C-alpha positions as CSV (number, residue, x, y, z in Angstrom):
1,M,0.0,-0.1,0.0
2,P,1.4,3.4,-1.0
3,T,2.2,5.7,1.8
4,Y,2.1,9.6,1.8
5,E,3.4,12.4,3.9
6,V,0.9,15.2,4.3
7,S,1.0,18.5,6.2
8,L,-2.3,19.3,7.8
9,P,-3.5,22.6,9.3
10,D,-3.5,22.5,13.1
11,Q,-7.4,22.7,13.2
12,M,-7.7,19.7,11.0
13,E,-5.1,17.9,13.1
14,S,-7.1,18.7,16.2
15,K,-10.4,17.4,14.5
16,I,-8.7,14.1,13.8
17,T,-7.3,13.7,17.2
18,R,-10.8,14.5,18.6
19,V,-12.6,11.9,16.5
20,V,-10.0,9.2,17.4
21,Q,-10.3,10.1,21.1
22,E,-14.1,10.0,20.9
23,G,-13.8,6.4,19.6
24,E,-15.1,7.2,16.2
25,F,-12.0,5.2,14.8
26,L,-9.5,2.7,16.4
27,N,-6.5,4.9,15.5
28,R,-5.2,7.9,13.6
29,E,-4.2,5.8,10.6
30,Q,-7.8,4.3,10.3
31,A,-9.3,7.8,10.8
32,I,-7.3,9.4,8.1
33,E,-7.8,6.5,5.6
34,E,-11.6,6.6,6.3
35,L,-11.9,10.3,6.0
36,L,-10.0,10.5,2.8
37,S,-12.1,7.7,1.3
38,R,-15.3,9.5,2.3
39,G,-14.0,12.7,0.8
40,I,-13.0,11.2,-2.5
41,S,-16.4,9.5,-2.7
42,V,-18.2,12.8,-2.1
43,Y,-16.1,14.6,-4.6
44,N,-16.8,11.9,-7.2
45,E,-20.6,12.2,-6.7
46,T,-20.4,16.0,-6.8
47,Q,-18.4,15.8,-10.2
48,S,-20.8,13.4,-11.8
49,T,-23.9,15.5,-10.7
50,T,-22.3,18.7,-12.0
51,E,-21.8,17.0,-15.4
52,E,-25.4,15.6,-15.4
53,E,-26.9,19.1,-14.7
54,F,-25.8,20.2,-18.3
55,D,-26.9,17.0,-20.0
56,D,-30.5,17.5,-19.6
57,G,-31.3,18.3,-23.3
58,L,-32.4,21.8,-22.4
59,G,-29.4,23.6,-24.0
60,G,-27.2,24.2,-21.1
61,V,-24.1,26.4,-21.1
62,D,-22.0,23.6,-22.4
63,D,-24.3,23.1,-25.5
64,Y,-24.3,26.7,-26.6
65,G,-22.0,28.8,-24.5
66,D,-22.9,31.6,-22.2
67,P,-25.6,33.6,-24.0
68,A,-24.3,36.8,-22.4
69,L,-21.1,36.3,-24.2
70,R,-22.6,35.5,-27.7
71,D,-22.3,38.1,-30.3
72,D,-25.5,37.2,-32.1
73,S,-27.3,40.1,-33.7
74,V,-30.5,38.2,-34.0
75,D,-33.5,40.5,-33.8
76,D,-36.5,38.6,-32.6
77,G,-38.7,41.6,-32.9
78,H,-39.2,42.0,-29.1
79,T,-38.1,45.2,-27.5
80,F,-38.6,46.8,-24.2
């Protein structure tokens, strides 16, 4: 199994120590491994949801670009 050396902010270090002391995890290694796994899982779900939002067939930004940035001189006859 690969190993990594990571620098963590003091606040995150304190949170990991607290959850281990509260018995949520057996030790720091298990806590860090599980928390990273959960974070990656949530990240992957967020990425797939974001991609699906533009694939709804309604002409999202990915299909046509940002309407505010288009240089279309199409006059639809409506004025305000």
